[in-house]
N, C-alpha and C positions, 0 to 999 in steps of 0.2 A: 265075541263083542264086536262090534259092524265095526267099518272104517270110520274116527275120531278127522272132521274135521277141523282143520287150522282155526281157530277165530269164534267157531259154533259155540256155543252156550247152551249146556242146559230149556234154560228160560227163552232162550231161540224155536230152539224145537217142538217145545212142551205151544210160544205162539201159534207156531204154525200151523199147526194141529187142536187150536180152536180154546186152549185156552191162557187163561190169560189172568188168572192168582198160580202162582205157581204149586204151593199151600197146596190146591185141584186138583194138578198134575199132580204129584210125588202121591200124593193120596188113591187117584187113580191109577198110577201106574204101577205102586207098593201092590193093590193088589190085585193086581193086571199078575205080576210081571215075581210077587212074592219076595223083592229087594228096592233101597231105593232108586233113582235114574243114577244121582252121582253115584253109587256104589256101580250101578254100572259103568259109569261114562266112561271114568279110569281118569289117569295123570293129563 
């Protein structure tokens, strides 16, 4: 798992990479990685 930056959300990361709809990002991420981004993000 990558280092987590305090205050950076999954939505922030998705927008940084051009995904302005969280559901589209989550679907793409799940297709590529086999899990949801929130599962990889952790607490």
